[in-house]
C-alpha positions in Angstrom: -111.7 -27.2 208.2 -113.5 -26.5 205.0 -115.2 -29.0 202.7 -114.5 -29.2 198.9 -117.3 -29.3 196.4 -116.6 -30.2 192.7 -119.3 -29.0 190.3 -118.2 -31.7 187.9 -119.1 -34.4 190.4 -122.5 -32.9 191.4 -125.8 -32.7 189.6 -127.0 -29.4 188.3 -129.6 -29.1 191.1 -127.1 -30.0 193.8 -124.7 -27.2 192.8 -127.6 -24.8 192.1 -128.7 -25.2 195.8 -125.1 -24.6 196.9 -124.7 -21.5 194.9 -128.1 -20.0 195.9 -127.4 -20.7 199.5 -124.0 -19.0 199.5 -124.5 -16.1 197.1 -126.8 -14.3 199.5 -128.7 -12.1 199.9 -129.9 -11.6 196.3 -132.1 -8.6 195.4 -135.3 -9.5 193.5 -136.3 -8.1 190.2 -140.1 -8.4 190.0 -140.2 -8.3 186.2 -143.3 -7.5 184.3 -143.6 -8.2 180.5 -146.2 -8.3 177.8 -146.5 -11.0 175.2 -146.9 -10.4 171.5 -150.6 -11.1 171.8 -151.1 -8.8 174.8 -151.0 -11.1 177.9 -149.4 -9.3 180.9 -146.8 -11.4 182.8 -145.2 -10.9 186.2 -142.5 -13.0 187.8 -139.7 -12.7 190.4 -136.0 -13.2 189.3 -133.4 -13.2 192.0 -130.2 -13.1 189.8 -130.4 -9.3 189.5 -128.1 -6.3 189.7 -126.9 -3.1 188.0 -124.7 -3.6 184.9 -123.9 0.1 184.0 -124.6 3.6 185.1 -123.9 5.5 181.9 -125.9 4.4 180.1 -128.2 3.1 182.9 -128.5 -0.6 182.4 -129.8 -3.3 184.8 -129.4 -7.0 184.3 -131.1 -10.2 185.4 -130.8 -13.9 184.5 -133.6 -16.1 183.4 -132.8 -19.7 184.5 -134.4 -21.7 181.7 -136.8 -20.4 179.1 -139.8 -18.8 180.8 -142.6 -16.5 179.7 -140.6 -13.5 180.9 -137.7 -14.3 178.5 -140.0 -15.2 175.6 -141.9 -12.0 176.0 -138.8 -9.9 176.2 -137.4 -11.5 173.1 -140.7 -10.8 171.3 -141.3 -7.2 172.3 -137.9 -5.9 173.6 -139.4 -4.3 176.7 -139.8 -5.0 180.4 -140.3 -3.4 183.8 -138.3 -4.1 187.0 -140.7 -3.5 189.9 -139.1 -3.1 193.4 -139.8 -6.1 195.7 -140.8 -4.8 199.1 -141.7 -6.6 202.4 -145.4 -5.6 202.0 -145.7 -7.6 198.8 -144.0 -10.7 200.1 -146.8 -13.2 199.5 -147.8 -11.7 196.2 -144.3 -11.9 194.9 -144.1 -15.5 195.9 -147.5 -16.2 194.3 -146.2 -14.8 191.0 -143.4 -17.3 191.0 -146.0 -20.1 190.5 -145.6 -22.1 187.3 -148.9 -21.0 185.8 -149.6 -22.4 182.3 -148.5 -20.3 179.3 -151.0 -17.5 178.6 -152.1 -16.9 182.2 -151.5 -13.4 183.5 -149.9 -13.4 187.0 -151.4 -10.0 187.6 -154.8 -11.5 187.4 -154.1 -14.8 189.0 -152.3 -13.3 192.0 -154.5 -10.3 192.3 -151.7 -7.8 191.8 -153.0 -4.3 190.9 -151.3 -2.8 187.9 -150.9 0.6 186.3 -149.7 1.8 182.8 -146.1 2.5 182.3 -145.0 5.8 180.7 -142.4 4.7 178.1 -143.0 0.9 177.6 -145.9 -1.4 177.0 -145.6 -3.8 180.0 -147.6 -2.8 183.0 -146.1 -1.6 186.3 -147.0 -3.0 189.8 -149.1 -0.2 191.2 -148.0 -0.8 194.8 -144.3 -1.2 194.1 -142.4 1.9 195.4 -140.0 1.9 192.5 -140.3 0.8 188.9 -137.6 0.8 186.2 -139.0 0.8 182.7 -136.5 -0.9 180.3 -135.8 -1.6 176.7 -133.6 -4.5 175.9 -129.9 -3.6 175.4 -128.7 -7.2 174.7 -129.1 -10.8 175.9 -126.4 -13.4 176.4 -127.0 -17.1 176.7 -124.8 -19.1 179.1 -125.6 -22.7 179.5 -129.2 -23.1 180.7 -129.6 -19.4 181.5 -130.0 -16.1 179.6 -128.7 -12.8 180.9 -131.0 -9.9 180.0 -129.5 -6.4 179.9 -132.1 -3.7 179.9 -131.5 0.0 179.4 -133.5 2.0 181.8 -135.6 4.6 179.8 -137.7 5.8 182.7 -137.8 5.4 186.5 -140.6 6.2 188.9 -140.3 6.4 192.7 -143.0 6.8 195.3 -142.6 10.0 197.3 -143.4 7.9 200.4 -139.9 6.3 200.3 -137.9 9.5 199.5 -136.0 11.5 202.1 -134.4 14.6 200.8 -135.0 13.4 197.3 -133.2 10.1 197.9 -134.7 6.6 198.4 -134.4 5.7 202.1 -133.7 2.0 202.9 -135.8 2.0 206.0 -138.8 3.1 203.9 -138.1 0.9 200.9 -137.9 -2.3 203.0 -136.5 -4.5 200.3 -136.9 -8.3 200.2 -134.1 -10.6 199.1 -133.8 -14.2 198.3 -131.6 -16.6 200.4 -131.1 -20.3 200.2 -133.9 -23.0 200.0 -137.3 -21.3 200.6 -135.8 -18.6 202.7 -136.3 -14.8 202.1 -134.5 -12.0 203.8 -135.3 -8.5 205.0 -132.9 -5.6 205.7 -132.3 -6.1 209.4 -129.5 -3.9 210.9 -128.0 -1.3 208.6 -124.3 -0.4 209.2 -122.6 2.7 207.8 -119.0 3.4 207.1 -117.2 6.0 204.9 -114.8 4.9 202.2 -111.2 5.8 203.2 -109.1 8.0 201.0 -105.5 7.0 200.5 -104.4 10.3 202.0 -106.2 9.4 205.2 -105.1 5.8 205.3 -103.8 4.6 208.7 -103.4 0.9 208.1 -105.8 -2.0 208.4 -108.7 -1.6 210.8 -107.4 -4.3 213.1 -104.1 -2.5 213.5 -105.5 0.9 214.5 
């Protein structure tokens, strides 16, 4: 038996908790931005994915109007820093609701480095950073989807195997429901089946 949930009969937070506990795991965009007056901001966003390959565009949603979104609207630039297991506590720290004007880099003790193509700083210890310029933004209800064109990417050689990022070395973090976070765990591999090789559903073979 399954239970029905009607969004119209639930509060915003009640359905938010249901959504974020079922749409899992969610990769984390650790987004760094710079305000118009030069304050460097860093915050995790777990509504994140790839939007396009050609041109290369990534997207994340800002739930509410936070410094990340304000800075992006003011400057048109941001960096998505890869969220790895080793940075678990720092990533959580940068999700603190610090007052406007406080740099999470400084407050959470996150070492930074200059970006190559954009003004926002990169997280020095992050194995991957995607430097982005805003492609477009779309407002939906209480959230704003930010699309960023990737203008430069940098990857640590420590996570590369034959020139390709290796999942066992990247060790990505993800968000789950409530205050839960996820790690990769077991990794399964299976090849996509061509129609010419199709032999029926897996359960019938």
